[in-house]
PDB file of N, CA, C and O in Angstrom:
ATOM      1  N   UNK A   1       0.939  -1.045  -0.040  1.00  0.00           N
ATOM      2  CA  UNK A   1      -0.075  -0.014  -0.124  1.00  0.00           C
ATOM      3  C   UNK A   1       0.869   1.320  -0.073  1.00  0.00           C
ATOM      4  O   UNK A   1       1.713   1.416   0.818  1.00  0.00           O
ATOM      5  N   UNK A   2       0.716   2.278  -0.988  1.00  0.00           N
ATOM      6  CA  UNK A   2       1.438   3.519  -0.883  1.00  0.00           C
ATOM      7  C   UNK A   2       1.392   4.265   0.134  1.00  0.00           C
ATOM      8  O   UNK A   2       2.361   4.994   0.348  1.00  0.00           O
ATOM      9  N   UNK A   3       0.393   4.281   0.922  1.00  0.00           N
ATOM     10  CA  UNK A   3       0.256   5.317   2.177  1.00  0.00           C
ATOM     11  C   UNK A   3       1.208   4.646   3.325  1.00  0.00           C
ATOM     12  O   UNK A   3       1.920   5.347   4.045  1.00  0.00           O
ATOM     13  N   UNK A   4       1.163   3.468   3.411  1.00  0.00           N
ATOM     14  CA  UNK A   4       2.368   2.588   4.496  1.00  0.00           C
ATOM     15  C   UNK A   4       3.806   3.162   4.173  1.00  0.00           C
ATOM     16  O   UNK A   4       4.670   3.394   5.019  1.00  0.00           O
ATOM     17  N   UNK A   5       3.925   3.360   2.738  1.00  0.00           N
ATOM     18  CA  UNK A   5       5.488   3.685   2.430  1.00  0.00           C
ATOM     19  C   UNK A   5       5.823   5.077   2.812  1.00  0.00           C
ATOM     20  O   UNK A   5       6.993   5.462   2.805  1.00  0.00           O
ATOM     21  N   UNK A   6       4.839   5.839   3.144  1.00  0.00           N
ATOM     22  CA  UNK A   6       5.448   7.528   3.583  1.00  0.00           C
ATOM     23  C   UNK A   6       5.735   7.415   5.020  1.00  0.00           C
ATOM     24  O   UNK A   6       6.434   8.285   5.540  1.00  0.00           O
ATOM     25  N   UNK A   7       5.223   6.333   5.797  1.00  0.00           N
ATOM     26  CA  UNK A   7       5.748   6.472   7.217  1.00  0.00           C
ATOM     27  C   UNK A   7       7.071   5.981   7.270  1.00  0.00           C
ATOM     28  O   UNK A   7       7.404   5.055   6.530  1.00  0.00           O
ATOM     29  N   UNK A   8       7.939   6.550   8.143  1.00  0.00           N
ATOM     30  CA  UNK A   8       9.255   6.269   8.527  1.00  0.00           C
ATOM     31  C   UNK A   8       9.318   5.357   9.427  1.00  0.00           C
ATOM     32  O   UNK A   8       8.484   5.400  10.331  1.00  0.00           O
ATOM     33  N   UNK A   9      10.347   4.270   9.414  1.00  0.00           N
ATOM     34  CA  UNK A   9      10.699   3.091  10.373  1.00  0.00           C
ATOM     35  C   UNK A   9       9.470   2.210  10.478  1.00  0.00           C
ATOM     36  O   UNK A   9       9.113   1.768  11.570  1.00  0.00           O
ATOM     37  N   UNK A  10       8.807   1.946   9.334  1.00  0.00           N
ATOM     38  CA  UNK A  10       7.552   1.277   9.208  1.00  0.00           C
ATOM     39  C   UNK A  10       7.617   0.453   8.207  1.00  0.00           C
ATOM     40  O   UNK A  10       7.869   1.046   7.158  1.00  0.00           O
ATOM     41  N   UNK A  11       7.475  -0.837   8.082  1.00  0.00           N
ATOM     42  CA  UNK A  11       7.418  -2.060   7.180  1.00  0.00           C
ATOM     43  C   UNK A  11       6.319  -2.590   7.060  1.00  0.00           C
ATOM     44  O   UNK A  11       5.797  -2.950   8.115  1.00  0.00           O
ATOM     45  N   UNK A  12       5.599  -2.825   5.835  1.00  0.00           N
ATOM     46  CA  UNK A  12       4.379  -3.538   5.637  1.00  0.00           C
ATOM     47  C   UNK A  12       4.524  -4.654   5.222  1.00  0.00           C
ATOM     48  O   UNK A  12       5.266  -4.692   4.241  1.00  0.00           O
ATOM     49  N   UNK A  13       3.997  -5.934   5.655  1.00  0.00           N
ATOM     50  CA  UNK A  13       4.074  -7.165   5.074  1.00  0.00           C
ATOM     51  C   UNK A  13       2.819  -7.661   5.264  1.00  0.00           C
ATOM     52  O   UNK A  13       2.193  -7.758   6.320  1.00  0.00           O
ATOM     53  N   UNK A  14       2.352  -8.114   3.634  1.00  0.00           N
ATOM     54  CA  UNK A  14       0.912  -8.589   3.500  1.00  0.00           C
ATOM     55  C   UNK A  14       0.897  -9.920   3.343  1.00  0.00           C
ATOM     56  O   UNK A  14       0.230 -10.458   2.459  1.00  0.00           O
ATOM     57  N   UNK A  15       1.678 -10.608   4.239  1.00  0.00           N
ATOM     58  CA  UNK A  15       1.590 -11.840   4.051  1.00  0.00           C
ATOM     59  C   UNK A  15       0.772 -12.792   5.045  1.00  0.00           C
ATOM     60  O   UNK A  15       0.599 -14.011   5.013  1.00  0.00           O
ATOM     61  N   UNK A  16       0.377 -11.918   5.841  1.00  0.00           N
ATOM     62  CA  UNK A  16      -0.415 -12.244   7.120  1.00  0.00           C
ATOM     63  C   UNK A  16      -1.986 -11.711   6.749  1.00  0.00           C
ATOM     64  O   UNK A  16      -2.726 -11.305   7.645  1.00  0.00           O
ATOM     65  N   UNK A  17      -2.352 -11.753   5.522  1.00  0.00           N
ATOM     66  CA  UNK A  17      -3.601 -11.205   5.196  1.00  0.00           C
ATOM     67  C   UNK A  17      -5.166 -11.817   5.849  1.00  0.00           C
ATOM     68  O   UNK A  17      -6.290 -11.341   5.684  1.00  0.00           O
ATOM     69  N   UNK A  18      -4.786 -12.919   6.557  1.00  0.00           N
ATOM     70  CA  UNK A  18      -6.090 -13.244   7.234  1.00  0.00           C
ATOM     71  C   UNK A  18      -6.173 -12.879   8.618  1.00  0.00           C
ATOM     72  O   UNK A  18      -7.239 -13.051   9.210  1.00  0.00           O
ATOM     73  N   UNK A  19      -5.046 -12.332   9.283  1.00  0.00           N
ATOM     74  CA  UNK A  19      -5.103 -11.886  10.500  1.00  0.00           C
ATOM     75  C   UNK A  19      -3.725 -10.658  10.417  1.00  0.00           C
ATOM     76  O   UNK A  19      -2.655 -10.788  11.010  1.00  0.00           O
ATOM     77  N   UNK A  20      -4.099  -9.534   9.555  1.00  0.00           N
ATOM     78  CA  UNK A  20      -3.145  -8.564   9.518  1.00  0.00           C
ATOM     79  C   UNK A  20      -2.987  -8.041  11.075  1.00  0.00           C
ATOM     80  O   UNK A  20      -3.830  -8.209  11.957  1.00  0.00           O
ATOM     81  N   UNK A  21      -1.845  -7.438  11.200  1.00  0.00           N
ATOM     82  CA  UNK A  21      -1.258  -6.985  12.350  1.00  0.00           C
ATOM     83  C   UNK A  21      -0.254  -6.297  12.208  1.00  0.00           C
ATOM     84  O   UNK A  21       0.524  -6.495  11.274  1.00  0.00           O
ATOM     85  N   UNK A  22      -0.015  -5.035  13.413  1.00  0.00           N
ATOM     86  CA  UNK A  22       0.939  -4.277  13.105  1.00  0.00           C
ATOM     87  C   UNK A  22       2.010  -4.768  14.319  1.00  0.00           C
ATOM     88  O   UNK A  22       1.551  -5.040  15.428  1.00  0.00           O
ATOM     89  N   UNK A  23       3.479  -4.867  14.049  1.00  0.00           N
ATOM     90  CA  UNK A  23       4.172  -5.591  14.959  1.00  0.00           C
ATOM     91  C   UNK A  23       5.188  -4.230  15.668  1.00  0.00           C
ATOM     92  O   UNK A  23       6.056  -3.819  14.898  1.00  0.00           O
ATOM     93  N   UNK A  24       5.149  -3.865  16.401  1.00  0.00           N
ATOM     94  CA  UNK A  24       6.138  -2.703  16.927  1.00  0.00           C
ATOM     95  C   UNK A  24       7.262  -3.401  17.556  1.00  0.00           C
ATOM     96  O   UNK A  24       7.050  -4.313  18.355  1.00  0.00           O
ATOM     97  N   UNK A  25       8.395  -3.042  17.257  1.00  0.00           N
ATOM     98  CA  UNK A  25       9.671  -3.505  17.708  1.00  0.00           C
ATOM     99  C   UNK A  25      10.536  -2.164  18.490  1.00  0.00           C
ATOM    100  O   UNK A  25      10.203  -0.980  18.457  1.00  0.00           O
ATOM    101  N   UNK A  26      11.587  -2.692  19.101  1.00  0.00           N
ATOM    102  CA  UNK A  26      12.058  -1.584  19.816  1.00  0.00           C
ATOM    103  C   UNK A  26      13.696  -1.702  19.122  1.00  0.00           C
ATOM    104  O   UNK A  26      13.916  -2.494  18.206  1.00  0.00           O
ATOM    105  N   UNK A  27      14.587  -0.966  19.594  1.00  0.00           N
ATOM    106  CA  UNK A  27      15.653  -0.704  18.938  1.00  0.00           C
ATOM    107  C   UNK A  27      16.383  -2.119  18.970  1.00  0.00           C
ATOM    108  O   UNK A  27      17.229  -2.451  18.140  1.00  0.00           O
ATOM    109  N   UNK A  28      15.958  -2.904  20.017  1.00  0.00           N
ATOM    110  CA  UNK A  28      16.754  -4.119  19.818  1.00  0.00           C
ATOM    111  C   UNK A  28      16.246  -5.577  19.085  1.00  0.00           C
ATOM    112  O   UNK A  28      16.670  -6.733  19.079  1.00  0.00           O
ATOM    113  N   UNK A  29      15.203  -4.924  18.529  1.00  0.00           N
ATOM    114  CA  UNK A  29      14.487  -6.039  17.221  1.00  0.00           C
ATOM    115  C   UNK A  29      13.319  -6.742  18.448  1.00  0.00           C
ATOM    116  O   UNK A  29      12.792  -7.770  18.022  1.00  0.00           O
ATOM    117  N   UNK A  30      12.906  -6.362  19.751  1.00  0.00           N
ATOM    118  CA  UNK A  30      12.058  -7.319  20.714  1.00  0.00           C
ATOM    119  C   UNK A  30      10.812  -6.567  20.058  1.00  0.00           C
ATOM    120  O   UNK A  30      10.785  -5.395  19.684  1.00  0.00           O
ATOM    121  N   UNK A  31       9.793  -7.506  20.005  1.00  0.00           N
ATOM    122  CA  UNK A  31       8.464  -7.202  19.852  1.00  0.00           C
ATOM    123  C   UNK A  31       8.043  -6.631  21.160  1.00  0.00           C
ATOM    124  O   UNK A  31       8.195  -7.314  22.173  1.00  0.00           O
ATOM    125  N   UNK A  32       7.367  -5.069  21.251  1.00  0.00           N
ATOM    126  CA  UNK A  32       6.898  -4.547  22.503  1.00  0.00           C
ATOM    127  C   UNK A  32       5.463  -4.388  22.418  1.00  0.00           C
ATOM    128  O   UNK A  32       4.840  -4.275  23.474  1.00  0.00           O
ATOM    129  N   UNK A  33       4.733  -4.359  21.103  1.00  0.00           N
ATOM    130  CA  UNK A  33       3.270  -4.362  20.846  1.00  0.00           C
ATOM    131  C   UNK A  33       2.944  -5.009  19.604  1.00  0.00           C
ATOM    132  O   UNK A  33       3.535  -4.969  18.525  1.00  0.00           O
ATOM    133  N   UNK A  34       1.823  -5.656  19.976  1.00  0.00           N
ATOM    134  CA  UNK A  34       1.106  -6.050  18.593  1.00  0.00           C
ATOM    135  C   UNK A  34       0.002  -5.609  18.609  1.00  0.00           C
ATOM    136  O   UNK A  34      -0.629  -5.600  19.666  1.00  0.00           O
ATOM    137  N   UNK A  35      -0.527  -5.127  17.457  1.00  0.00           N
ATOM    138  CA  UNK A  35      -1.922  -4.451  17.331  1.00  0.00           C
ATOM    139  C   UNK A  35      -2.902  -4.968  15.973  1.00  0.00           C
ATOM    140  O   UNK A  35      -2.702  -4.498  14.853  1.00  0.00           O
ATOM    141  N   UNK A  36      -3.773  -5.799  16.192  1.00  0.00           N
ATOM    142  CA  UNK A  36      -4.577  -6.449  15.402  1.00  0.00           C
ATOM    143  C   UNK A  36      -5.031  -5.413  14.523  1.00  0.00           C
ATOM    144  O   UNK A  36      -5.339  -4.439  15.210  1.00  0.00           O
ATOM    145  N   UNK A  37      -5.253  -5.142  12.975  1.00  0.00           N
ATOM    146  CA  UNK A  37      -5.642  -4.329  12.252  1.00  0.00           C
ATOM    147  C   UNK A  37      -6.771  -4.983  11.243  1.00  0.00           C
ATOM    148  O   UNK A  37      -7.247  -4.381  10.280  1.00  0.00           O
ATOM    149  N   UNK A  38      -7.096  -6.262  11.623  1.00  0.00           N
ATOM    150  CA  UNK A  38      -8.189  -6.681  10.468  1.00  0.00           C
ATOM    151  C   UNK A  38      -9.520  -5.757  10.270  1.00  0.00           C
ATOM    152  O   UNK A  38     -10.020  -5.500   9.175  1.00  0.00           O
ATOM    153  N   UNK A  39      -9.923  -5.376  11.333  1.00  0.00           N
ATOM    154  CA  UNK A  39     -11.148  -4.885  11.215  1.00  0.00           C
ATOM    155  C   UNK A  39     -11.152  -3.257  11.444  1.00  0.00           C
ATOM    156  O   UNK A  39     -12.154  -2.642  11.811  1.00  0.00           O
ATOM    157  N   UNK A  40      -9.662  -2.555  11.124  1.00  0.00           N
ATOM    158  CA  UNK A  40      -9.766  -1.239  11.255  1.00  0.00           C
ATOM    159  C   UNK A  40      -9.668  -0.993   9.772  1.00  0.00           C
ATOM    160  O   UNK A  40      -9.315  -1.880   8.994  1.00  0.00           O
ATOM    161  N   UNK A  41     -10.045   0.453   9.327  1.00  0.00           N
ATOM    162  CA  UNK A  41     -10.204   1.048   8.325  1.00  0.00           C
ATOM    163  C   UNK A  41      -8.684   1.547   7.881  1.00  0.00           C
ATOM    164  O   UNK A  41      -7.794   1.576   8.731  1.00  0.00           O
ATOM    165  N   UNK A  42      -8.492   1.846   6.826  1.00  0.00           N
ATOM    166  CA  UNK A  42      -6.826   2.713   6.598  1.00  0.00           C
ATOM    167  C   UNK A  42      -6.610   3.959   7.298  1.00  0.00           C
ATOM    168  O   UNK A  42      -5.539   4.167   7.869  1.00  0.00           O
ATOM    169  N   UNK A  43      -7.626   4.868   7.293  1.00  0.00           N
ATOM    170  CA  UNK A  43      -7.446   6.101   7.989  1.00  0.00           C
ATOM    171  C   UNK A  43      -7.550   5.758   9.606  1.00  0.00           C
ATOM    172  O   UNK A  43      -6.993   6.532  10.385  1.00  0.00           O
ATOM    173  N   UNK A  44      -7.994   5.037   9.926  1.00  0.00           N
ATOM    174  CA  UNK A  44      -7.704   4.350  11.480  1.00  0.00           C
ATOM    175  C   UNK A  44      -6.317   3.881  12.040  1.00  0.00           C
ATOM    176  O   UNK A  44      -5.672   4.178  13.045  1.00  0.00           O
ATOM    177  N   UNK A  45      -6.083   2.896  10.823  1.00  0.00           N
ATOM    178  CA  UNK A  45      -4.488   2.795  10.963  1.00  0.00           C
ATOM    179  C   UNK A  45      -3.364   4.199  10.650  1.00  0.00           C
ATOM    180  O   UNK A  45      -2.292   4.451  11.200  1.00  0.00           O
ATOM    181  N   UNK A  46      -3.921   4.771   9.816  1.00  0.00           N
ATOM    182  CA  UNK A  46      -2.891   5.867  10.162  1.00  0.00           C
ATOM    183  C   UNK A  46      -2.922   6.955  11.151  1.00  0.00           C
ATOM    184  O   UNK A  46      -2.003   7.748  11.355  1.00  0.00           O
ATOM    185  N   UNK A  47      -4.046   6.922  11.739  1.00  0.00           N
ATOM    186  CA  UNK A  47      -4.392   7.638  13.042  1.00  0.00           C
ATOM    187  C   UNK A  47      -3.862   7.253  13.995  1.00  0.00           C
ATOM    188  O   UNK A  47      -3.425   8.034  14.840  1.00  0.00           O
ATOM    189  N   UNK A  48      -3.748   5.680  14.120  1.00  0.00           N
ATOM    190  CA  UNK A  48      -2.946   4.974  15.208  1.00  0.00           C
ATOM    191  C   UNK A  48      -1.481   5.093  14.916  1.00  0.00           C
ATOM    192  O   UNK A  48      -0.747   5.079  15.905  1.00  0.00           O
ATOM    193  N   UNK A  49      -0.959   5.200  13.812  1.00  0.00           N
ATOM    194  CA  UNK A  49       0.437   5.159  13.621  1.00  0.00           C
ATOM    195  C   UNK A  49       0.835   6.976  13.809  1.00  0.00           C
ATOM    196  O   UNK A  49       1.945   7.413  14.111  1.00  0.00           O
ATOM    197  N   UNK A  50      -0.104   7.596  13.602  1.00  0.00           N
ATOM    198  CA  UNK A  50       0.516   9.041  14.073  1.00  0.00           C
ATOM    199  C   UNK A  50       0.469   9.361  15.516  1.00  0.00           C
ATOM    200  O   UNK A  50       1.265  10.101  16.094  1.00  0.00           O
ATOM    201  N   UNK A  51      -0.544   8.734  16.052  1.00  0.00           N
ATOM    202  CA  UNK A  51      -0.755   8.494  17.952  1.00  0.00           C
ATOM    203  C   UNK A  51       0.359   7.873  18.220  1.00  0.00           C
ATOM    204  O   UNK A  51       0.796   8.266  19.302  1.00  0.00           O
ATOM    205  N   UNK A  52       1.152   6.924  17.635  1.00  0.00           N
ATOM    206  CA  UNK A  52       2.335   6.268  18.340  1.00  0.00           C
ATOM    207  C   UNK A  52       3.852   6.959  17.815  1.00  0.00           C
ATOM    208  O   UNK A  52       4.994   6.554  18.034  1.00  0.00           O
ATOM    209  N   UNK A  53       3.395   8.117  17.065  1.00  0.00           N
ATOM    210  CA  UNK A  53       4.710   8.910  16.922  1.00  0.00           C
ATOM    211  C   UNK A  53       5.338   8.538  15.715  1.00  0.00           C
ATOM    212  O   UNK A  53       6.375   9.147  15.452  1.00  0.00           O
ATOM    213  N   UNK A  54       4.998   7.786  15.020  1.00  0.00           N
ATOM    214  CA  UNK A  54       5.372   7.689  13.689  1.00  0.00           C
ATOM    215  C   UNK A  54       5.460   8.699  12.705  1.00  0.00           C
ATOM    216  O   UNK A  54       4.415   9.301  12.458  1.00  0.00           O
ATOM    217  N   UNK A  55       6.965   9.158  11.802  1.00  0.00           N
ATOM    218  CA  UNK A  55       6.888  10.183  11.170  1.00  0.00           C
ATOM    219  C   UNK A  55       6.507   9.832   9.904  1.00  0.00           C
ATOM    220  O   UNK A  55       6.866   8.770   9.395  1.00  0.00           O
ATOM    221  N   UNK A  56       5.629  10.838   9.211  1.00  0.00           N
ATOM    222  CA  UNK A  56       4.994  10.629   8.148  1.00  0.00           C
ATOM    223  C   UNK A  56       5.476  11.593   6.830  1.00  0.00           C
ATOM    224  O   UNK A  56       5.209  12.795   6.806  1.00  0.00           O
ATOM    225  N   UNK A  57       6.046  11.070   5.992  1.00  0.00           N
ATOM    226  CA  UNK A  57       6.655  12.084   4.885  1.00  0.00           C
ATOM    227  C   UNK A  57       5.393  12.547   4.202  1.00  0.00           C
ATOM    228  O   UNK A  57       4.389  11.835   4.234  1.00  0.00           O
ATOM    229  N   UNK A  58       5.405  13.748   3.566  1.00  0.00           N
ATOM    230  CA  UNK A  58       4.523  13.983   2.990  1.00  0.00           C
ATOM    231  C   UNK A  58       4.586  13.903   1.318  1.00  0.00           C
ATOM    232  O   UNK A  58       3.726  14.362   0.567  1.00  0.00           O
ATOM    233  N   UNK A  59       5.714  13.266   0.945  1.00  0.00           N
ATOM    234  CA  UNK A  59       5.729  12.375  -0.461  1.00  0.00           C
ATOM    235  C   UNK A  59       7.086  11.632  -0.171  1.00  0.00           C
ATOM    236  O   UNK A  59       8.121  11.849   0.459  1.00  0.00           O
ATOM    237  N   UNK A  60       6.435  10.446  -1.115  1.00  0.00           N
ATOM    238  CA  UNK A  60       7.716   9.464  -1.332  1.00  0.00           C
ATOM    239  C   UNK A  60       9.151  10.074  -1.570  1.00  0.00           C
ATOM    240  O   UNK A  60       9.311  11.086  -2.252  1.00  0.00           O
ATOM    241  N   UNK A  61      10.291   9.323  -0.901  1.00  0.00           N
ATOM    242  CA  UNK A  61      11.358   9.906  -1.222  1.00  0.00           C
ATOM    243  C   UNK A  61      11.812  11.094  -0.525  1.00  0.00           C
ATOM    244  O   UNK A  61      13.021  11.324  -0.542  1.00  0.00           O
ATOM    245  N   UNK A  62      11.022  11.891   0.091  1.00  0.00           N
ATOM    246  CA  UNK A  62      11.402  12.954   0.971  1.00  0.00           C
ATOM    247  C   UNK A  62      12.515  12.469   2.404  1.00  0.00           C
ATOM    248  O   UNK A  62      12.440  11.500   3.159  1.00  0.00           O
ATOM    249  N   UNK A  63      13.384  13.471   2.352  1.00  0.00           N
ATOM    250  CA  UNK A  63      14.336  12.961   3.402  1.00  0.00           C
ATOM    251  C   UNK A  63      13.751  13.215   4.891  1.00  0.00           C
ATOM    252  O   UNK A  63      13.004  14.151   5.175  1.00  0.00           O
ATOM    253  N   UNK A  64      14.209  12.237   5.787  1.00  0.00           N
ATOM    254  CA  UNK A  64      13.734  12.379   7.244  1.00  0.00           C
ATOM    255  C   UNK A  64      14.414  13.100   7.976  1.00  0.00           C
ATOM    256  O   UNK A  64      15.602  12.793   8.080  1.00  0.00           O
ATOM    257  N   UNK A  65      13.899  14.323   8.745  1.00  0.00           N
ATOM    258  CA  UNK A  65      14.627  15.170   9.438  1.00  0.00           C
ATOM    259  C   UNK A  65      15.124  14.480  10.521  1.00  0.00           C
ATOM    260  O   UNK A  65      14.467  13.616  11.102  1.00  0.00           O
ATOM    261  N   UNK A  66      16.804  14.969  10.985  1.00  0.00           N
ATOM    262  CA  UNK A  66      17.616  13.916  11.572  1.00  0.00           C
ATOM    263  C   UNK A  66      16.841  13.748  12.920  1.00  0.00           C
ATOM    264  O   UNK A  66      16.825  12.627  13.428  1.00  0.00           O
ATOM    265  N   UNK A  67      16.180  14.817  13.550  1.00  0.00           N
ATOM    266  CA  UNK A  67      15.463  14.721  15.072  1.00  0.00           C
ATOM    267  C   UNK A  67      14.343  13.709  14.866  1.00  0.00           C
ATOM    268  O   UNK A  67      13.631  13.446  15.835  1.00  0.00           O
ATOM    269  N   UNK A  68      14.110  13.089  13.638  1.00  0.00           N
ATOM    270  CA  UNK A  68      12.920  12.114  13.751  1.00  0.00           C
ATOM    271  C   UNK A  68      13.376  10.695  13.161  1.00  0.00           C
ATOM    272  O   UNK A  68      12.604   9.782  12.869  1.00  0.00           O
ATOM    273  N   UNK A  69      14.794  10.679  13.039  1.00  0.00           N
ATOM    274  CA  UNK A  69      15.422   9.096  12.308  1.00  0.00           C
ATOM    275  C   UNK A  69      15.082   7.936  13.544  1.00  0.00           C
ATOM    276  O   UNK A  69      15.084   6.734  13.280  1.00  0.00           O
ATOM    277  N   UNK A  70      14.873   8.313  14.538  1.00  0.00           N
ATOM    278  CA  UNK A  70      14.687   7.034  15.801  1.00  0.00           C
ATOM    279  C   UNK A  70      13.553   7.017  15.981  1.00  0.00           C
ATOM    280  O   UNK A  70      13.122   6.262  16.852  1.00  0.00           O
ATOM    281  N   UNK A  71      12.727   7.773  15.285  1.00  0.00           N
ATOM    282  CA  UNK A  71      11.025   7.829  15.773  1.00  0.00           C
ATOM    283  C   UNK A  71      10.355   6.534  15.202  1.00  0.00           C
ATOM    284  O   UNK A  71      10.762   6.074  14.135  1.00  0.00           O
ATOM    285  N   UNK A  72       9.350   5.946  15.885  1.00  0.00           N
ATOM    286  CA  UNK A  72       8.777   6.380  17.070  1.00  0.00           C
ATOM    287  C   UNK A  72       9.230   6.012  18.488  1.00  0.00           C
ATOM    288  O   UNK A  72       8.602   6.043  19.546  1.00  0.00           O
ATOM    289  N   UNK A  73      10.758   5.578  18.161  1.00  0.00           N
ATOM    290  CA  UNK A  73      11.274   5.094  19.426  1.00  0.00           C
ATOM    291  C   UNK A  73      12.132   6.069  20.045  1.00  0.00           C
ATOM    292  O   UNK A  73      13.005   6.701  19.452  1.00  0.00           O
ATOM    293  N   UNK A  74      11.806   6.173  21.421  1.00  0.00           N
ATOM    294  CA  UNK A  74      12.521   7.303  22.265  1.00  0.00           C
ATOM    295  C   UNK A  74      13.990   7.542  21.906  1.00  0.00           C
ATOM    296  O   UNK A  74      14.578   6.481  21.695  1.00  0.00           O
ATOM    297  N   UNK A  75      14.612   8.439  21.801  1.00  0.00           N
ATOM    298  CA  UNK A  75      15.969   8.598  21.596  1.00  0.00           C
ATOM    299  C   UNK A  75      16.732   7.574  22.565  1.00  0.00           C
ATOM    300  O   UNK A  75      16.159   7.178  23.580  1.00  0.00           O
ATOM    301  N   UNK A  76      17.661   7.268  22.336  1.00  0.00           N
ATOM    302  CA  UNK A  76      18.638   6.447  23.221  1.00  0.00           C
ATOM    303  C   UNK A  76      19.148   7.080  24.219  1.00  0.00           C
ATOM    304  O   UNK A  76      19.699   8.152  23.968  1.00  0.00           O
ATOM    305  N   UNK A  77      19.110   6.633  25.513  1.00  0.00           N
ATOM    306  CA  UNK A  77      19.998   7.623  26.438  1.00  0.00           C
ATOM    307  C   UNK A  77      20.963   6.656  27.274  1.00  0.00           C
ATOM    308  O   UNK A  77      20.971   5.427  27.352  1.00  0.00           O
ATOM    309  N   UNK A  78      21.858   7.732  27.935  1.00  0.00           N
ATOM    310  CA  UNK A  78      22.903   7.061  28.803  1.00  0.00           C
ATOM    311  C   UNK A  78      22.358   6.101  30.177  1.00  0.00           C
ATOM    312  O   UNK A  78      21.877   6.836  31.039  1.00  0.00           O
ATOM    313  N   UNK A  79      22.342   5.061  30.441  1.00  0.00           N
ATOM    314  CA  UNK A  79      22.064   4.437  31.569  1.00  0.00           C
ATOM    315  C   UNK A  79      22.414   5.250  33.121  1.00  0.00           C
ATOM    316  O   UNK A  79      23.598   5.574  33.211  1.00  0.00           O
ATOM    317  N   UNK A  80      21.879   5.472  33.865  1.00  0.00           N
ATOM    318  CA  UNK A  80      22.334   5.853  34.867  1.00  0.00           C
ATOM    319  C   UNK A  80      23.296   4.973  35.797  1.00  0.00           C
ATOM    320  O   UNK A  80      23.741   5.442  36.844  1.00  0.00           O
TER     321      UNK A  80
END
């Protein structure tokens, strides 16, 4: 879907069409959340991605500003 290509740090895999879901990973590639999207409309999924902090480009190929490179993950920080 063209719409999902605009979101930075998001990969869309349609191989699970019977039970489509968003799988959110942290910076260590660990699953932190799974969201079933079968009953959601495209606009609802977009709203969810926006609320989770995914950066959305205005057009395909647009550069992502440096401050958004690691979004939606919080910026790495030093351990105390």
